[in-house]
Backbone as CSV, one residue per row, in Angstrom:
resi,resn,N_x,N_y,N_z,CA_x,CA_y,CA_z,C_x,C_y,C_z
1,MET,44.264,-7.710,-73.603,43.304,-6.972,-73.817,42.449,-6.028,-72.789
2,VAL,41.870,-4.722,-73.300,41.525,-4.326,-72.470,39.529,-4.142,-73.006
3,ALA,39.542,-4.130,-73.988,38.477,-3.779,-74.676,36.821,-4.587,-74.474
4,LYS,37.926,-5.895,-74.097,36.580,-7.078,-73.589,35.922,-6.489,-72.670
5,HIS,36.478,-5.649,-71.753,35.791,-5.408,-70.324,34.912,-3.945,-70.617
6,PHE,34.545,-3.692,-72.000,33.669,-2.230,-71.876,33.192,-2.982,-72.992
7,GLU,31.411,-2.310,-72.798,30.728,-2.790,-73.709,30.437,-0.856,-74.759
8,LEU,30.457,-1.090,-75.678,30.192,0.012,-76.780,28.770,0.032,-76.925
9,ILE,28.265,1.537,-76.616,27.326,1.746,-76.731,27.192,3.245,-78.047
10,ILE,26.374,3.374,-79.172,26.598,4.166,-79.788,25.400,4.852,-80.406
11,GLU,24.841,5.367,-80.248,23.407,6.592,-80.313,23.484,7.364,-81.226
12,ASP,22.437,8.008,-81.349,22.890,9.201,-82.745,23.357,10.689,-81.865
13,ASP,22.695,10.960,-80.683,23.872,11.825,-80.516,25.270,11.931,-79.287
14,ARG,25.381,10.515,-79.026,26.133,10.328,-77.989,26.649,8.934,-77.954
15,PHE,27.852,8.549,-77.122,28.204,7.541,-76.866,28.930,6.667,-75.561
16,SER,28.854,5.834,-75.357,29.221,5.203,-73.419,30.057,4.136,-73.603
17,TYR,30.929,4.210,-72.720,31.180,2.718,-72.893,31.343,2.515,-71.156
18,PRO,30.383,1.849,-70.739,30.355,1.334,-69.595,31.416,0.050,-68.928
19,LEU,31.892,-0.480,-68.196,32.801,-1.404,-67.773,31.413,-2.540,-67.176
20,ARG,31.966,-3.268,-67.821,31.777,-4.910,-67.751,31.877,-5.256,-66.577
21,ASP,31.026,-5.322,-65.436,31.872,-5.201,-63.758,32.179,-7.156,-63.551
22,ASP,31.085,-7.658,-64.728,31.169,-9.610,-64.353,32.692,-9.798,-65.172
23,SER,32.815,-8.989,-66.259,33.880,-9.678,-66.595,35.264,-9.374,-65.871
24,VAL,35.284,-7.946,-65.834,36.332,-7.316,-64.616,36.536,-8.828,-63.377
25,ALA,35.788,-8.884,-62.804,35.543,-9.859,-61.688,36.302,-11.079,-62.031
26,ALA,35.852,-12.432,-62.954,36.242,-13.331,-63.510,37.991,-13.115,-63.935
27,GLU,38.236,-11.963,-64.693,39.391,-12.041,-65.316,40.222,-11.842,-63.297
28,ALA,39.625,-10.957,-63.242,40.716,-11.236,-61.681,40.859,-11.981,-61.111
29,ALA,39.789,-12.821,-60.821,40.027,-14.012,-59.776,40.897,-15.059,-60.101
30,LEU,41.299,-14.679,-61.756,42.597,-15.498,-62.460,43.996,-15.038,-62.112
31,ASP,44.186,-13.831,-61.652,45.384,-13.377,-61.133,46.363,-13.621,-59.999
32,GLY,47.438,-14.197,-60.319,48.276,-14.779,-60.125,48.409,-16.189,-60.020
33,ASN,47.341,-16.652,-60.702,47.361,-17.952,-61.021,48.016,-18.609,-62.461
34,TYR,48.695,-19.441,-62.315,48.898,-20.412,-63.369,48.594,-21.918,-63.866
35,VAL,48.419,-22.219,-64.655,47.916,-23.470,-64.711,49.280,-24.211,-65.482
36,PHE,50.025,-25.075,-65.255,50.428,-26.253,-65.883,50.267,-27.410,-66.160
37,ARG,50.380,-27.397,-67.468,49.989,-28.802,-68.048,50.872,-29.836,-68.544
38,THR,50.817,-30.715,-68.670,51.877,-32.010,-69.210,51.386,-32.864,-68.744
39,GLY,51.890,-33.801,-70.085,51.263,-35.315,-70.464,51.354,-35.711,-69.894
40,LEU,52.294,-35.691,-68.360,53.406,-36.724,-67.984,51.907,-37.119,-66.580
41,SER,52.572,-38.105,-66.529,51.342,-39.084,-64.812,52.078,-37.916,-63.533
42,LYS,51.483,-38.103,-62.539,51.917,-37.652,-61.282,53.211,-38.601,-61.350
43,LYS,52.907,-40.261,-61.145,54.363,-40.841,-60.737,55.500,-40.608,-61.621
44,GLU,55.380,-40.220,-62.964,56.170,-39.718,-63.965,56.969,-38.204,-62.865
45,MET,56.168,-37.401,-62.948,56.612,-36.167,-62.131,55.488,-35.203,-62.012
46,SER,55.875,-35.151,-60.321,55.633,-34.362,-59.673,54.664,-33.249,-59.718
47,ALA,53.810,-32.442,-59.264,53.183,-31.031,-59.419,54.418,-29.878,-59.464
48,PRO,54.920,-30.014,-58.120,56.029,-29.075,-57.917,57.464,-29.162,-58.842
49,ASP,57.478,-30.229,-59.620,58.442,-30.720,-60.239,58.624,-30.005,-61.612
50,ALA,57.339,-30.427,-62.041,56.272,-29.622,-63.281,56.559,-28.423,-63.142
51,VAL,56.676,-27.790,-61.842,56.231,-26.023,-61.928,57.662,-25.904,-62.354
52,ARG,59.130,-26.318,-61.234,59.934,-26.228,-61.594,60.660,-26.014,-63.275
53,SER,59.994,-27.251,-63.837,60.595,-27.613,-65.040,59.953,-26.468,-66.343
54,CYS,58.869,-25.651,-66.252,58.538,-24.668,-66.743,58.880,-23.987,-66.719
55,LYS,59.018,-23.328,-65.444,60.095,-21.746,-65.150,61.028,-21.747,-65.666
56,SER,61.746,-23.215,-65.583,63.951,-22.945,-65.903,63.616,-22.865,-67.101
57,LEU,63.092,-22.933,-68.176,62.407,-23.052,-69.587,62.718,-21.199,-69.392
58,SER,62.131,-20.530,-69.058,62.652,-19.181,-69.112,64.254,-18.939,-69.086
59,GLU,64.830,-19.484,-68.195,66.517,-19.554,-68.685,67.256,-20.015,-69.639
60,VAL,66.605,-21.227,-69.994,67.067,-21.534,-71.205,66.835,-20.930,-72.321
61,GLU,65.606,-20.104,-72.436,65.144,-19.170,-73.424,66.008,-18.161,-73.585
62,ARG,66.594,-17.732,-72.025,67.129,-16.688,-72.343,68.471,-16.505,-72.521
63,ALA,69.029,-17.791,-72.171,70.262,-18.137,-72.761,70.977,-18.267,-74.357
64,PHE,69.592,-19.288,-74.891,69.074,-18.824,-76.607,69.464,-17.713,-76.947
65,ARG,68.503,-16.860,-76.724,68.496,-15.501,-76.808,70.144,-14.970,-76.914
66,SER,70.383,-15.132,-76.026,71.722,-14.382,-75.694,73.125,-14.990,-76.500
67,THR,72.953,-16.216,-77.273,73.789,-17.087,-78.700,74.211,-16.627,-79.437
């Protein structure tokens, strides 16, 4: 949603919508990062295995949609 990055100012004779630079910067800092959370311990599943398992879900979902 883009609206959260703008401040809406409405006055009697005009309006403006300045960009909230802090909001944009905070979200930009997260670009390209993913967070995977699992209930398993590191002994049960390594971080790379958890990421691989999560990403493989898209293949399962794609196959399910096609059936």
